[in-house]
C-alpha positions as CSV (number, residue, x, y, z in Angstrom):
1,X,0.1,0.1,0.1
2,X,1.6,3.6,-0.9
3,X,0.7,6.8,1.0
4,X,-1.9,7.8,-1.7
5,X,-4.1,5.0,-0.5
6,X,-3.6,6.1,3.2
7,X,-4.5,9.9,2.0
8,X,-7.4,8.6,0.5
9,X,-8.7,7.2,3.5
10,X,-7.9,10.7,5.5
11,X,-7.1,9.4,8.8
12,X,-5.8,12.0,11.1
13,X,-2.6,11.4,12.7
14,X,-2.9,11.1,16.6
15,X,-6.8,11.9,16.6
16,X,-8.6,8.4,16.9
17,X,-12.1,10.5,17.6
18,X,-12.1,11.8,14.2
19,X,-14.5,10.3,11.7
20,X,-13.6,8.0,8.6
21,X,-15.4,9.9,5.6
22,X,-15.3,8.2,2.0
23,X,-13.6,11.0,-0.2
24,X,-15.4,9.9,-3.2
25,X,-18.8,10.1,-1.5
26,X,-18.4,12.0,1.2
27,X,-20.4,10.0,3.6
28,X,-19.2,8.7,7.1
29,X,-19.9,5.0,6.6
30,X,-20.8,4.5,10.3
31,X,-23.2,7.2,10.5
32,X,-24.9,6.0,7.0
33,X,-25.3,2.4,8.5
34,X,-26.9,3.9,11.7
35,X,-29.4,5.8,9.6
36,X,-30.3,2.8,7.6
37,X,-31.3,0.6,10.7
38,X,-33.4,3.4,11.9
39,X,-35.3,3.7,8.4
40,X,-35.4,-0.4,8.4
41,X,-37.6,-0.3,11.7
42,X,-39.8,2.6,10.5
43,X,-40.8,0.6,7.6
44,X,-41.3,-2.6,9.3
45,X,-43.3,-0.9,12.2
46,X,-45.4,1.3,9.1
47,X,-46.0,-2.3,7.5
48,X,-47.2,-4.0,10.7
49,X,-49.6,-0.8,11.0
50,X,-50.8,-1.5,7.5
51,X,-51.5,-5.3,7.4
52,X,-53.0,-5.8,10.9
53,X,-56.9,-6.3,11.0
54,X,-58.8,-3.7,12.1
55,X,-60.0,-4.8,15.4
56,X,-56.3,-6.2,16.3
57,X,-54.2,-3.6,18.6
58,X,-51.0,-2.5,16.9
59,X,-47.9,-4.7,17.5
60,X,-45.7,-3.4,20.2
61,X,-42.4,-2.7,19.1
62,X,-40.0,-3.5,21.9
63,X,-38.1,-0.7,23.5
64,X,-34.5,0.6,23.2
65,X,-33.9,-1.2,20.0
66,X,-29.9,-0.1,19.2
67,X,-28.8,0.4,15.5
68,X,-26.3,-2.3,14.7
69,X,-22.8,-0.7,15.4
70,X,-20.7,-0.8,12.2
71,X,-17.3,-2.0,12.9
72,X,-14.3,0.1,11.3
73,X,-11.4,-1.9,10.2
74,X,-8.4,-1.4,11.8
75,X,-5.6,0.2,9.5
76,X,-2.0,-0.6,10.3
77,X,-0.1,2.7,10.9
78,X,2.5,3.7,8.2
79,X,6.1,2.7,8.5
80,X,7.2,6.4,7.5
81,X,7.9,8.7,10.0
82,X,4.9,10.6,9.7
83,X,1.8,8.4,9.8
84,X,-1.6,9.8,8.4
85,X,-3.7,10.7,11.4
86,X,-6.6,8.0,11.9
87,X,-10.0,8.6,12.2
88,X,-12.0,8.1,15.7
89,X,-14.3,5.2,15.5
90,X,-18.2,6.0,14.9
91,X,-20.1,6.9,18.0
92,X,-23.0,4.7,19.2
93,X,-26.0,6.3,17.7
94,X,-29.3,7.3,19.6
95,X,-31.9,4.7,20.0
96,X,-34.3,5.1,17.4
97,X,-37.7,7.2,18.1
98,X,-40.7,4.6,18.8
99,X,-43.6,5.1,16.7
100,X,-46.7,6.4,17.7
101,X,-48.9,3.4,18.6
102,X,-51.9,2.8,17.4
103,X,-55.1,2.8,19.9
104,X,-54.7,1.7,22.9
105,X,-55.7,-2.0,23.4
106,X,-57.6,-2.7,26.7
107,X,-55.4,-3.6,29.7
108,X,-56.4,-7.5,29.6
109,X,-56.6,-7.8,25.9
110,X,-54.6,-10.5,24.7
111,X,-52.4,-9.5,21.5
112,X,-53.4,-11.1,18.4
113,X,-51.1,-13.2,16.6
114,X,-52.1,-13.3,12.4
115,X,-49.8,-16.2,12.2
116,X,-51.3,-18.3,15.3
117,X,-53.2,-21.3,13.9
118,X,-56.8,-20.9,15.2
119,X,-58.2,-23.9,17.2
120,X,-61.3,-26.3,15.5
121,X,-64.2,-25.1,17.7
122,X,-67.0,-26.9,15.8
123,X,-67.2,-29.7,18.0
124,X,-67.7,-27.4,21.2
125,X,-71.5,-27.5,22.6
126,X,-73.4,-24.0,23.1
127,X,-73.3,-24.4,26.4
128,X,-69.4,-24.4,26.2
129,X,-69.1,-21.6,23.5
130,X,-70.4,-18.7,26.1
131,X,-67.0,-19.3,27.2
132,X,-65.4,-18.2,23.9
133,X,-65.8,-14.9,22.6
134,X,-66.1,-15.7,18.9
135,X,-69.1,-17.9,19.7
136,X,-70.9,-16.1,22.7
137,X,-73.7,-14.9,20.5
138,X,-74.2,-17.8,18.3
139,X,-76.6,-19.7,20.7
140,X,-79.9,-20.2,19.1
141,X,-83.0,-19.5,20.5
142,X,-85.9,-21.3,21.5
143,X,-89.1,-21.1,19.6
144,X,-92.7,-22.1,20.7
145,X,-94.7,-23.3,17.9
146,X,-98.2,-23.0,17.6
147,X,-99.1,-26.4,18.0
148,X,-97.5,-26.5,21.2
149,X,-99.6,-23.6,22.2
150,X,-102.8,-25.6,21.1
151,X,-101.9,-29.1,22.6
152,X,-101.3,-27.0,26.1
153,X,-104.7,-25.0,25.5
154,X,-106.4,-28.3,24.9
155,X,-104.7,-30.2,28.1
156,X,-105.9,-27.3,30.1
157,X,-109.8,-27.4,29.0
158,X,-109.5,-31.4,29.5
159,X,-108.6,-31.0,32.8
160,X,-110.7,-28.2,33.8
161,X,-113.7,-30.1,32.1
162,X,-112.6,-33.2,34.5
163,X,-112.5,-31.8,37.6
164,X,-116.1,-29.8,36.9
165,X,-117.4,-33.4,35.9
166,X,-116.1,-34.9,39.0
167,X,-117.3,-32.2,41.4
168,X,-120.8,-31.6,39.6
169,X,-121.9,-34.6,38.1
170,X,-120.3,-38.0,38.4
171,X,-117.9,-37.4,41.3
172,X,-115.2,-39.7,39.5
173,X,-112.0,-38.4,40.9
174,X,-113.7,-37.4,44.3
175,X,-111.8,-34.0,44.7
176,X,-112.2,-32.2,47.8
177,X,-111.3,-28.8,47.3
178,X,-111.6,-27.7,50.9
179,X,-109.8,-30.4,52.1
180,X,-108.4,-34.1,51.5
181,X,-109.1,-36.1,48.8
182,X,-111.7,-38.5,49.7
183,X,-112.1,-42.3,48.8
184,X,-114.4,-43.1,45.9
185,X,-117.9,-43.0,46.7
186,X,-119.5,-46.8,47.4
187,X,-122.1,-48.6,49.2
188,X,-121.1,-50.2,52.3
189,X,-122.2,-53.4,54.2
190,X,-124.7,-52.9,56.4
191,X,-125.5,-54.6,59.8
192,X,-129.1,-54.1,61.4
193,X,-129.9,-55.8,65.0
194,X,-132.9,-58.3,64.8
195,X,-135.9,-56.4,65.6
196,X,-134.5,-52.9,65.7
197,X,-135.5,-49.9,63.3
198,X,-133.8,-49.7,59.8
199,X,-131.8,-46.5,59.6
200,X,-132.2,-43.9,57.5
201,X,-128.9,-41.9,57.9
202,X,-127.3,-42.4,54.1
203,X,-123.8,-42.9,56.2
204,X,-125.1,-46.3,57.4
205,X,-125.5,-47.4,53.9
206,X,-122.6,-45.3,51.5
207,X,-119.0,-44.3,52.9
208,X,-119.5,-40.5,53.1
209,X,-122.4,-38.1,53.4
210,X,-124.7,-36.9,50.4
211,X,-127.1,-34.3,50.2
212,X,-131.1,-35.5,50.8
213,X,-131.8,-33.8,47.8
214,X,-129.2,-35.8,45.4
215,X,-129.7,-39.3,46.3
216,X,-132.5,-41.8,46.4
217,X,-132.3,-44.8,49.3
218,X,-134.3,-47.9,48.4
219,X,-134.3,-50.2,51.6
220,X,-137.8,-51.3,51.4
221,X,-136.7,-55.0,51.3
222,X,-135.1,-55.4,54.3
223,X,-136.9,-57.1,56.7
224,X,-135.8,-56.2,60.3
225,X,-137.8,-58.9,62.2
226,X,-136.1,-61.9,60.1
227,X,-132.7,-62.9,60.3
228,X,-131.1,-62.7,56.8
229,X,-129.2,-60.7,53.7
230,X,-131.1,-58.5,52.1
231,X,-130.0,-56.1,49.2
232,X,-130.8,-52.2,48.9
233,X,-130.1,-49.2,46.5
234,X,-128.8,-45.6,46.3
235,X,-129.1,-43.7,43.2
236,X,-126.7,-40.7,43.0
237,X,-126.1,-38.8,40.2
238,X,-127.7,-41.1,37.6
239,X,-125.4,-43.8,39.4
240,X,-126.9,-46.8,41.1
241,X,-124.8,-48.0,44.1
242,X,-126.0,-51.7,45.6
243,X,-125.1,-52.6,48.6
244,X,-126.0,-55.7,51.4
245,X,-127.6,-55.2,54.6
246,X,-127.2,-58.3,57.4
247,X,-130.2,-58.8,59.7
248,X,-128.5,-60.4,62.8
249,X,-129.3,-61.6,66.3
250,X,-126.9,-60.7,68.7
251,X,-128.9,-60.5,71.7
252,X,-129.4,-62.7,74.5
253,X,-133.0,-63.5,75.3
254,X,-134.8,-62.0,78.0
255,X,-135.9,-64.5,81.0
256,X,-137.9,-64.4,84.3
257,X,-137.5,-67.0,86.6
258,X,-139.2,-68.5,89.6
259,X,-138.8,-70.6,92.5
260,X,-140.2,-74.1,92.7
261,X,-141.1,-76.6,95.7
262,X,-141.3,-79.9,95.1
263,X,-140.6,-83.1,97.1
264,X,-138.0,-84.5,94.5
265,X,-136.4,-83.5,91.4
266,X,-137.4,-86.4,89.2
267,X,-139.9,-84.6,87.8
268,X,-138.6,-81.5,87.2
269,X,-137.1,-80.0,84.0
270,X,-135.5,-76.6,83.5
271,X,-138.9,-74.8,82.1
272,X,-140.3,-75.2,85.5
273,X,-138.0,-72.7,86.8
274,X,-139.4,-70.3,83.8
275,X,-141.8,-67.8,84.1
276,X,-141.3,-66.3,80.8
277,X,-138.5,-66.7,78.1
278,X,-138.6,-64.0,75.1
279,X,-136.4,-63.8,72.4
280,X,-137.4,-62.4,68.8
281,X,-135.9,-65.5,67.3
282,X,-136.3,-68.2,69.7
283,X,-135.5,-69.2,73.3
284,X,-134.8,-72.5,74.7
285,X,-134.0,-73.1,78.6
286,X,-131.8,-75.9,79.9
287,X,-129.9,-76.3,83.3
288,X,-126.2,-75.0,83.0
289,X,-123.2,-77.3,82.4
290,X,-122.0,-76.5,85.9
291,X,-125.1,-77.9,87.4
292,X,-126.4,-81.5,88.1
293,X,-129.9,-81.3,89.4
294,X,-129.8,-85.1,90.1
295,X,-127.2,-84.6,93.2
296,X,-130.1,-82.8,95.0
297,X,-131.6,-85.5,97.2
298,X,-132.0,-83.8,100.7
299,X,-134.4,-81.4,102.0
300,X,-133.6,-77.8,101.6
301,X,-133.4,-74.7,99.4
302,X,-131.2,-74.9,96.4
303,X,-129.8,-72.4,93.9
304,X,-130.7,-73.7,90.4
305,X,-128.1,-72.8,87.4
306,X,-130.0,-71.8,84.0
307,X,-128.8,-71.0,80.9
308,X,-131.6,-69.1,78.1
309,X,-130.5,-69.6,74.4
310,X,-131.8,-68.2,71.4
311,X,-131.4,-69.7,67.5
312,X,-128.1,-68.2,67.1
313,X,-126.5,-69.2,70.2
314,X,-127.0,-66.1,72.3
315,X,-127.3,-66.8,76.1
316,X,-127.6,-65.5,79.2
317,X,-127.1,-67.4,82.7
318,X,-129.3,-67.0,85.6
319,X,-130.4,-68.5,89.4
320,X,-133.9,-69.6,90.5
321,X,-134.7,-71.1,93.9
322,X,-135.5,-74.8,94.4
323,X,-137.1,-76.1,97.8
324,X,-137.0,-79.8,98.1
325,X,-139.7,-80.6,101.0
326,X,-142.0,-83.8,101.8
327,X,-145.0,-81.9,102.1
328,X,-144.8,-80.0,98.9
329,X,-147.5,-80.4,95.9
330,X,-146.4,-81.9,92.8
331,X,-145.6,-79.5,89.9
332,X,-148.9,-79.2,88.0
333,X,-148.1,-78.6,84.1
334,X,-149.3,-80.1,80.7
335,X,-147.3,-80.3,77.9
336,X,-149.1,-81.3,74.4
337,X,-147.0,-81.9,71.2
338,X,-148.6,-82.2,67.7
339,X,-146.7,-82.5,63.9
340,X,-148.9,-80.7,61.3
341,X,-148.8,-81.9,57.8
342,X,-148.7,-79.0,55.4
343,X,-151.7,-77.8,53.1
344,X,-151.5,-77.7,49.4
345,X,-150.7,-73.7,50.0
346,X,-147.9,-74.3,52.4
347,X,-144.2,-74.3,51.2
348,X,-143.1,-76.3,54.6
349,X,-142.6,-79.9,54.8
350,X,-143.9,-80.4,58.4
351,X,-144.5,-78.3,61.1
352,X,-144.2,-79.3,65.0
353,X,-146.4,-77.4,67.3
354,X,-145.5,-77.8,71.2
355,X,-148.1,-76.3,74.2
356,X,-146.5,-76.3,77.4
357,X,-149.4,-75.1,79.9
358,X,-149.1,-74.4,83.5
359,X,-151.9,-74.5,86.4
360,X,-152.1,-72.9,89.7
361,X,-152.9,-75.0,92.8
362,X,-156.9,-75.0,91.7
363,X,-155.9,-76.5,88.3
364,X,-156.7,-73.3,86.9
365,X,-154.6,-72.1,83.8
366,X,-151.9,-69.6,84.8
367,X,-149.6,-69.6,81.9
368,X,-148.8,-71.2,78.3
369,X,-146.0,-71.2,76.2
370,X,-146.6,-72.1,72.4
371,X,-143.7,-73.1,70.0
372,X,-143.9,-73.7,66.2
373,X,-140.9,-75.4,64.4
374,X,-141.3,-75.1,60.6
375,X,-138.8,-77.4,58.9
376,X,-138.4,-77.0,54.8
377,X,-136.5,-78.8,51.8
378,X,-134.1,-75.9,50.8
379,X,-132.9,-72.7,51.9
380,X,-134.7,-70.8,49.1
381,X,-138.1,-71.9,50.3
382,X,-137.1,-71.3,54.1
383,X,-136.0,-67.6,52.9
384,X,-139.1,-66.9,51.2
385,X,-141.2,-67.9,54.3
386,X,-139.3,-66.3,56.8
387,X,-139.6,-62.9,54.6
388,X,-143.4,-63.6,54.8
389,X,-143.8,-64.2,58.3
390,X,-141.6,-62.2,59.8
391,X,-142.0,-63.0,63.2
392,X,-139.1,-65.8,64.2
393,X,-135.7,-67.0,63.3
394,X,-134.2,-68.9,60.9
395,X,-131.9,-72.1,60.9
396,X,-130.2,-72.7,57.8
397,X,-128.1,-75.2,59.1
398,X,-131.4,-77.6,59.9
399,X,-133.4,-75.3,57.6
400,X,-135.9,-74.7,60.4
401,X,-138.0,-71.7,61.2
402,X,-138.8,-71.1,64.6
403,X,-141.6,-69.2,66.0
404,X,-141.7,-69.0,70.1
405,X,-144.9,-67.3,71.8
406,X,-145.3,-66.7,75.5
407,X,-148.7,-65.9,77.0
408,X,-149.2,-64.7,80.7
409,X,-152.5,-65.9,82.5
410,X,-153.7,-62.1,81.8
411,X,-153.8,-62.5,78.2
412,X,-154.7,-65.9,77.9
413,X,-158.5,-64.7,76.7
414,X,-157.5,-62.7,74.3
415,X,-154.1,-64.2,72.5
416,X,-155.3,-66.0,69.3
417,X,-153.2,-69.1,70.2
418,X,-154.8,-70.0,73.2
419,X,-158.1,-68.5,73.6
420,X,-159.6,-71.4,72.5
421,X,-157.8,-73.7,75.1
422,X,-160.0,-74.4,78.5
423,X,-158.8,-72.9,81.7
424,X,-159.2,-76.2,83.8
425,X,-156.7,-78.6,83.3
426,X,-158.4,-81.5,83.0
427,X,-160.9,-79.8,80.2
428,X,-157.7,-78.4,78.9
429,X,-156.2,-81.9,78.2
430,X,-159.4,-83.1,76.9
431,X,-159.4,-80.4,74.3
432,X,-155.9,-80.6,73.1
433,X,-156.2,-84.7,72.7
434,X,-159.2,-84.1,70.7
435,X,-157.0,-81.8,68.0
436,X,-154.4,-84.4,67.6
437,X,-152.0,-83.6,70.3
438,X,-150.1,-85.8,72.5
439,X,-150.2,-84.6,76.4
440,X,-148.2,-85.6,79.2
């Protein structure tokens, strides 16, 4: 290298701070490169601002960007005594001014990357899409069709009609708007005691009360004097409810005893200790099982245990007094029995009539007991006869119908069954024997 080349580079001798200047262009290379870096940054920012989507915020350019420094080649000093001066290295340029940003983005907004790969959201449910901003307004709105409205109106109208029909007409649903729901309307099984009054209260026949102007009760087939089962009907809102009424005998007979004086117990029966025994079905008197009259052999006064039963095993136990005396008069009574054959119009197969007559010390009739036992071939005839007579008791086991009638001395002359019997014992025996009775 010659001295002319050193002169072209224009180095200052001994001054390292003097910049190197190109003699052909009169431009300092280091300064020129610094300006070029600044221009490149400005152009990039301008291009980014231009290509960015309208809704995306402007990208942020990192601060304190320093322009690249140009390394100046070191040139060896000339060997001549007086070397050409060397220029100082180019100073570090000041940081380029930050371009004015676009409209400031929200504080928490994420910076959108235009080159990022978008996530596939096609399979996300509408419930989950609410968490994504881009799908927030895509949830479809539910629509109510006219058909659905019509069906709803029909259902409401049908329910209203059913309620009206239930309350005011058929009482099907048994709605009680003022209280709890009631059980379905139905007839009950009715139990009526033999001889008692036939009830008229509708709650006896139905499971709840009804207005007297809204129902009709038909119970005239019930015979309260004859044990048996009878039907009844209740008509309510054009509906007929049928039920069964059971006439039963659960009442024990009523018995009045009398004291007896006799020489011995040989001829005594339980009936000798009975003054009156009455029951709507029948009444039979026997010695109680715990009492054995045959054990009484000595003179004295004893308690006699009696038990009275009706046809339905209702019973009552009573006591009477027995006095054994050697001077006592013999018991004075007459028992006459006859079996009657049926007439052409009778439905029974046979009838047994038993007269038990008691006389006082003068042999005058004091009391009478008449029992009639009818026997039938089948239960249907028995039931029909019982419904006709209505004064006795039926026994479906042996197909019998029994009528008992006790008559006191005061009523002997007026009772139709005994008024034709003479009041004298001898005459009574003669009359009954002629009528076909066997007396003893």
